[in-house]
GUDOVEX-842806 format. One record per residue: x, y, z of N, C-alpha, C, O in turn. Coordinates in pm, whole numbers, plus 32768, in hexadecimal, padded with zeros to 4 digits. Layout:
residues N
XYZXYZXYZXYZ
...
//
This chain:
residues 173
501C542B4A2E505C54834A7650BD54184AD7507453F54B34
512F53E14AE3515C53814B2D516553944BB551A553EF4BEB
510753144C07510653154C8B518653104CC851E352E24C87
519753364D33520253154D8F522A52734DA651D052214D93
529A524A4DC752A851BD4E0B52B351DA4EA752C952444EE2
529C51574ED8529351804F94531A51C14FA8532452194FFE
537051A34F6E540551E34FBD53EC52814F9353FA52D04FF0
53D252AA4F3553C553524F22538353754F5F539653E54F8D
52F053154F8C5289536E4FD252BA538B506252A053F75097
5313531250B253455314511453B55386513053C853C2519A
5407539750A0547153F150CA543F549950CD547854FA5100
53B5548E507D539F5520507B5346553D50FC532555AF511E
532354CA513F52FD550051C8536F551552595361555D52BC
53DB54BB5236544454C8527A5486556A524554A355C35295
548F557051E654D1562151B6545B566C5203549156CD5238
53E7566D521D5372569A524153A056CB52E5539357365321
53D05659530653D6565853985465569D53D9547C56D65443
54B3567E5370553556C65374550B576E5398550857B153FF
54F25783532254BF580852FF5474583C538454A8589353CA
54275817539853CF5850542B542758565492541558B754DC
549B57F754B654D857F85500553C587A5506555A58BA556A
5566588E548555C158FC54725574598F546E55B359F85479
5508598B546154B15A14547954AD5A0A551554C85A6A555C
549759BF5532547459EA55D854F959D15625550259E8569D
5566599D55D555EA59C3563F560C5A4A560956465A90565D
55FA5A7E559C56355B1F558655E65B6C55F5562C5BC8561D
555D5B68563E553C5BBF569555605BA0570A554A5BF7575F
559F5B24573755DA5B1057BC562C5B9857F056935BC257BC
55EF5BD0585956515C4A589E56E95C195891570F5BA958B2
573D5C85585757B05C60588258065C4058EB58775C1158DE
57C25C60596657CE5C3059DE57D95B9D5A0458245B6D5A59
57825B6059B857495AED59EE576D5A9F598C573E5A2D5985
57CD5AD3592957F65A5858C4585A59E45907584C597558D3
58AC59EA5961590059B759A158C7597D5A50590659415AA8
585859A35A4C581E59945ADC57DD58EC5AC157A058C35A5E
57FA58B15B22578F58375B07571858565AE4571358CF5ACE
56A6581A5AD2562E58215AD355E757E25B34556D57DE5B21
561157B15B9555EE57675C0E566B570C5C5856D556EC5C22
563C56EA5CEB56B656895D2656CF56295CCB567D55E45C8E
576856285CC3578055A35CA5577D558D5BFA57B1552D5BC3
573255FE5BB15720561C5B2F57A4564B5AE7581256665B17
5772564E5A5457EC569F59F457A6571759F5573657295A24
57FF577859B557ED5802597E57B957EA58F857D1578A58AF
5761585E58DE573E5865585757BA5860580B57A9580D57B1
582F589158065894587B57C158CC57FA57C058FF57C4575E
58BF57C7583F58E55715583A588556C157F158AC565757C2
580C56E657E2579956C257A457B356B3572A57A4564556F7
57E2572756DD580F573756705884571156285891571D55AE
58CD56EA566D593A569A565D592A561A5658596A55E05600
58D455CB56AF588F555E56A95870551E5647589A54B05623
57FE558455FF57B45566558C5833555F550F583D550A54B7
588B55D1552858F055C854AC5913554854BF58E755015465
5953550C5512599C547D5508594E541854EE597E53B054C1
58D654235504585153B454FA587253D2543958A4538353E9
584B543D54275839542C538E58AF5427532F58A4540052BB
59215452536659C85408531F59B9539A532A59BE536452BC
59A25346538E59B252B2538C596E5265535B598751ED5353
58D952B8531D5895527852D058D45278524B58D752125207
590152DC522659485307518D599552AA517D59905274510F
59FA527551E25A77522351C95A3051C851C65A4C518C515E
59C65181520E598950FC51E7596250E25145597A508850F5
59235152514258DA51545093595051495046595650F34FEE
59AA5193505A5A1B517C501C5A6150EB50215AC150E04FD4
5A495098505A5A84502D50725AFC503E50D75B5C4FF750B8
5B0C507F513A5B4E507B51B95B25503B52115ABF4FF75201
5B7A503E52A55B37500152F05AD35020533E5ADF50935367
5A4C4FD3537459E8501E539E5A0F501154335A784FDC5458
59985055549A59AD5067551A59894FDF5544591D4FB15521
59E14F93559359AA4F0A55DA59574F09562F594B4F635681
59144EA9562A589D4E7C565E58C34E8056F859344E62571E
586D4EA25742587E4EB057E6583C4E36584158544E2258B8
57ED4DF057F657AE4D81582257AB4D0257FC57CB4D005785
57954C91582457BB4BFF57FF573C4BF3578A56D94C3C5786
57574B92573C56E24BB756AF56684B8C56F256024BBB56BE
56564B425753559F4B19576355734B8957BA54FA4B9E57C5
55D04BD757FD55B64C60582555824CC857D1551E4D0857F1
55B74CDA577755AB4D0D56EC55204CEE56C054BF4D3956B5
552A4C8C56AF54CB4C44566E54464C5156B553E44C62566D
54384C4C572153CD4C45579053A14CED57A1532A4D0A57A8
53FA4D4657A553D34DBC57C3538E4DF4571253214E2B570D
53C54DE356BB53AA4E0C5639531C4DD3562352D04E1D55E4
52E44D4E565152754D26563352044D5F568451954D7E5658
52394D6A571751CE4D9B578151C34E5A577A515D4E9257A1
52154E915754521D4F135756523A4F7256DE52284FEB56EC
52684F3D566252874F8555F252074FA8559D520250135562
517F4F31559451174F5E556250D44FCF55A0509C5024555A
50D64FD6562C507A502A567450DA50BF567B50AF512756AB
514A50B1564B51AC512E5641517C516D55BD514E51DD55A7
5191510C55735146516154D950BA517654C8509251C2546F
506E513D55114FF5516255024FAB51D5553C4F5452235515
500051BD55C34FCC524E5611504252E65607503C53515643
509952B955AF50EF532A558A5118535E5616510453D5562D
514F53105674517A532C56DB522252E75715523B52725733
526E534A571652F1530D572852E252E457BC5293532A57FB
531E528157FF53375263587F53AB52B558C7541352DA5890
538652CC594C54095335598B546452E25A02543252A65A62
54D452EC59EB54F352B95A84558352535A4055E752395A82
556E522B59BF55EF51BC59895664521759905658528E5973
56E251DD59BA5769521159B3579352025929578A519858EA
57C5527558FB57F8526E587558695216586F58A551FE58D8
589551D957F35920518D57E0598951F957EA597D527157D3
59F051B458105A6C521B583E5A8B526857B05AAC52DE57BB
5A84523C57425ABE527556D25A6A52D856CC5A9753345688
59FC52EC56F95994536C56C7596E53AD573758FC53D8574C
59E853B9579859CF53FD580F5A0C547A57FB5A71546957B6
59F6550A581F5A33557758045A97558558795A9A554B58E6
5AF655F1583C5B5C560C587F5B31567258F75ACE56BA58EF
5B86566F59645B5D569E59FD5B32572B59C25ABD574C59D6
5B6F576C598F5B67582159545B37581658CF5B7457D95877
5A9B586958B75A8E588B58455AB858D057CB5AED593D57E0
5AB158B3576B5AF1592557115AAB599156E95A32597856DF
5AC559F156D25A795A7B56C559FC5A6B567F5A055A135629
598D5AA25686591B5A68563659185A90558E58DB5A4F5539
59545AEC557B596E5B0654DB599C5A7654AB595E5A2D545D
5A2C5A5654F45A7359DD54C95A2F594B54CD5A4258F45478
59E15940553B597C58E95546591C58D454F8591A586354C7
58D1591454DE585E59315485588F592053E1584458FA5387
5903593E53D5592A5925531F596958A453165969585D52B1
59A65883539459E157C6538B5943577F538D593C571F5340
58EB579553C15877575153B758285769534257EE57045319
581657CF530257F457EE5259585257835233582857135216
58C4579E5233593E575351C4590556A151EA58FB564E5190
58EF568C524F58CE55F75259586255A6522E585D552D5219
57F756135223578A56015207578455DF516E575555745144
57BA564A511757DF563F508A582955DF5065582555AE4FF5
587655B950C458E7553A5086589754A9508A58C3543F505E
580E54C150CE57CB542C50AF57A65420503257BF53C44FE5
575A5496501B5742547A4F6957A154764F1C578A54244EC3
581E54B54F0F589854964ED858D353FC4EDF590953B34E8D
58AC53EF4F705904535C4F6258AE52D44F1758DA52674EF3
583253084F1157BC52B94EAE57CD52C24E2E57BF52644DDF
57F153474E0B582A53824D7F588353174D54586E52C84CF8
58F2531D4DA9597D52CA4D72595A52444D85599551F34D3D
58F2520D4DEA5909516F4DD5584E51644DBE57F851744E14
5843514F4D5D579451314D1D578650AD4D5B571A50A34D95
57CB504A4D6057AB4FBB4D7657974FB84E1F57594F5C4E54
57CB501C4E6457B8501C4EFE5715503F4F4456EA50344FB7
56E250664ED75651508A4ECF5615500F4F1155CD50234F73
56294F904EE855F04F174F0A56254ECF4F7A55F14E664FA3
56914F054FB056DD4ECE502256984F02509D56524F6650A3
56BB4EA2510F56724ED9517F56C54F1851DD57394F0E51B6
56BF4F50523F57094FBB528156F54F73531456944F34533E
57834F96535C576D4F6253D9574B4FC054515784502E544C
57014FAB54B356BE4FF954FE571C4F8D557357274F135565
575F4FE655EF57844FB1564557474F5856BD577C4EFB56FA
56C64F9256CD56464F55571C55EA4EF156D455CB4E87570B
55B44F18564255494ECF560555924E6C55BE555F4DFF55A8
560A4E89559756444E03550556614E5B549656764ED35484
56564DD8544056524E1453B455CE4E59539455654E1F53AD
55D04ECB535F55314EE8532155474F23529855AB4F645279
54BE4EFE522B54E04F4151CA54F14FE551BC54BA50295213
55295019516A554E50A3515054C850D2517254BE50EB51EB
546650E6513253CA512C516E53B3512E51FD537F51925230
53D950B5525153A650A252BD541B50DE53255402510C5394
549650D352EF54F25116533A54DE51A0534C54D851D453BB
54CE51F552B554C0526C52CB543C52B6531C5440531B5362
53DD527253005367528A535D5366529053D2531B52D55416
53C9523B540053E3522654B65438529554BA542952DF551B
54A252B8545554EA5317547C54E353BA545F553454145473
546453B9542A5408542F541353DB5443548953EC54B654B1
539653E354E953575403555A53CA542055E453BC545A5650
544153D655A054B153F0560B54C45484561D54DB54B5568C
54BB54CB55B054F6554855A55484559B55C0549B560355FD
53F5557C5599537D55CA55E7538D55AC567C536B560856C7
53B6554756B053D1553A5742541B559D5794540355D357FF
548C55A3573154E55609575C54D556B0574D550257115789
5483569B56E55450574656CB53F35752573C53E457C55764
53BE5707576D534D572A57E553AD574F5879538A579958D5
54075719586F545D574A58F254C857E058E0552A58015923
548A5823586E54EE589B587454AF58EC58B7543458E958AF
54EC59465907547659A65938544E5A2058E954935A3E5888
53E05A6E590A538F5AA358AD53C15B3C58C253C35B635937
53E25B865872540B5C1A587853AE5C7858C353C85CEF58CC
//
């Protein structure tokens, strides 16, 4: 039996996080879909769009398109990556409070649930398609706006935690 590569393992965990988010989002009461989850926070619909925008941007980068620009000077990214990334990956806990880059901020009004979740599912499968179309991309680093260039397995491990962080923000039915 063939063992999985680190990237394959990270992508499976990432897919599981998206599936967990989709399952949780499906049961958000309809009346709460467009209501912010707290003061100054996004609605479940906006969170779904944010995750879709993130995955669509990553798929573009895997295909050779432009990545999301870095948000910090190189030395700040280096320091944050050295200081915080190992703990995030070890504790499997994504920090809260960081502002999303404008490229992956949702619109002011959320799309209807069915449309938003279909888009997220399509964006999720787009990652696997992007790697299938560009197998050489498996060895390339991906840009994280705050941590800098990460190996693909680390990038998807961080993003899986990012997805689960947002899943925890969804209101319970």
